Structures are given as C-alpha cells and as structure tokens.
C-alpha positions as CSV (number, residue, x, y, z in Angstrom):
1,M,-9.0,-13.5,-0.3
2,T,-5.1,-11.2,-0.7
3,D,-3.6,-10.6,2.6
4,L,-2.0,-6.8,2.5
5,R,0.9,-7.4,4.3
6,L,2.5,-9.1,2.1
7,T,3.2,-5.6,0.0
8,A,3.9,-3.8,3.6
9,E,7.6,-3.0,3.1
10,L,6.9,-2.1,-0.3
11,P,6.5,1.3,0.5
12,I,9.7,1.7,2.2
13,V,11.4,-0.8,-0.6
14,F,10.6,1.8,-3.1
15,G,11.6,5.0,-1.5
16,T,7.3,5.9,-1.1
17,H,7.1,5.6,2.7
18,H,5.9,9.0,3.3
19,L,3.5,9.5,0.8
20,F,0.8,7.2,2.8
21,R,1.5,8.1,6.6
22,G,3.1,11.6,6.2
23,N,6.1,12.4,7.9
24,S,8.5,9.2,8.2
25,T,11.0,8.4,11.2
26,E,14.6,9.2,10.2
27,L,14.9,5.1,10.8
28,E,12.3,4.5,8.1
29,W,13.9,6.5,6.0
30,Q,17.8,5.3,6.7
31,T,15.8,1.5,6.3
32,S,14.5,2.9,2.7
33,F,17.9,4.3,1.7
34,A,19.4,0.7,2.3
35,M,16.4,-1.4,0.9
36,E,16.9,0.2,-2.3
37,A,20.7,0.5,-2.9
38,F,20.8,-3.1,-2.5
39,W,18.1,-3.6,-4.4
40,V,19.3,-1.5,-7.2
41,S,23.2,-3.4,-7.0
42,F,21.8,-6.2,-7.1
43,A,19.8,-5.5,-10.8
44,S,22.9,-3.5,-11.8
45,N,24.9,-6.9,-11.8
46,P,23.2,-10.3,-10.1
47,L,26.1,-12.6,-10.3
48,A,27.9,-10.3,-7.3
49,D,27.0,-9.8,-4.0
50,P,24.5,-6.8,-3.3
51,V,26.0,-3.7,-1.7
52,D,24.3,-0.8,0.1
53,H,25.2,2.8,-0.1
54,V,27.1,2.7,2.6
55,G,29.2,-0.4,1.4
56,L,27.6,-3.1,3.4
57,T,27.8,-6.8,1.5
58,W,24.6,-8.5,1.5
59,P,26.7,-12.1,1.3
60,K,24.9,-15.3,-0.6
61,Y,22.9,-17.3,1.6
62,T,24.8,-20.5,2.3
63,A,23.8,-23.8,4.5
64,A,26.8,-23.1,5.7
65,G,27.3,-19.8,6.6
66,R,23.7,-18.9,7.3
67,E,23.4,-15.3,7.5
68,M,21.1,-13.0,6.8
69,V,20.3,-9.0,6.7
70,V,18.0,-7.7,8.9
71,F,16.6,-4.2,8.4
72,G,15.5,-1.4,11.3
73,N,18.3,-1.1,12.9
74,A,18.6,2.6,14.0
75,S,22.1,1.7,15.5
76,L,23.4,1.4,12.4
77,P,24.5,4.0,9.2
78,S,23.0,1.9,6.7
79,A,19.8,0.6,9.6
80,A,20.8,-3.2,7.8
81,S,23.4,-5.2,9.2
82,I,24.3,-9.0,8.9
83,A,22.7,-11.5,11.7
84,P,22.8,-15.2,11.7
85,A,20.1,-17.0,9.8
86,S,19.2,-18.0,13.9
87,I,17.8,-14.7,14.6
88,A,14.7,-15.9,13.2
89,D,14.1,-18.0,15.9
90,Y,13.8,-15.6,18.3
91,Y,10.9,-12.5,16.3
92,T,8.0,-12.9,18.3
93,G,5.6,-9.8,16.1
94,S,2.8,-10.9,14.3
95,C,2.9,-11.6,10.6
C-alpha cells in the first residue's frame, strides 16, 4: 500500500495547492513561492547552492555545519529559514 502522506507537499512545491482545497492562506502561498524558487534555482544550476525569491541561500548540508531549511515560518518574508539540523529533534507531529 502507498502512503500518500509522502506526496503531501507536492501541491505546495508546484503551486497548485489552491486547486485542491479552495482558497489558500498567505502562509501557504509564501511557502509555495519559496519552495518553487529553490527548485527552479537548483534545476537551473545544480552545482550552486539554491536561492529563493528573496535571496535566502539553501546551504549544502555538511556534518560540520548541520543546517537545513525549515518551511512554513509565517514571520519571514519567504516563509523559509535556515536552522540547525537539531531542530528536527523537537518535531513531535504525526507523519
């Protein structure tokens, strides 16, 4: 059996989220813009660190740096931020 939660982000990634549930929130739109910009940036130049629509750079993951992008931050212009990978240790939501 396929777990459909593994594809739940695709409408946000491809900017089609509003077609499935009706009106989207401003946070959903901003998260979508950030994800789309990172994907386009990576596809355009896979050797460079991807950059979103407001100039935030997604750094390459290294064992020393241990940084990751967190999406869905309503307090930022791009709804994305760089955070230490240890933030995942605090995630308690269902998958």
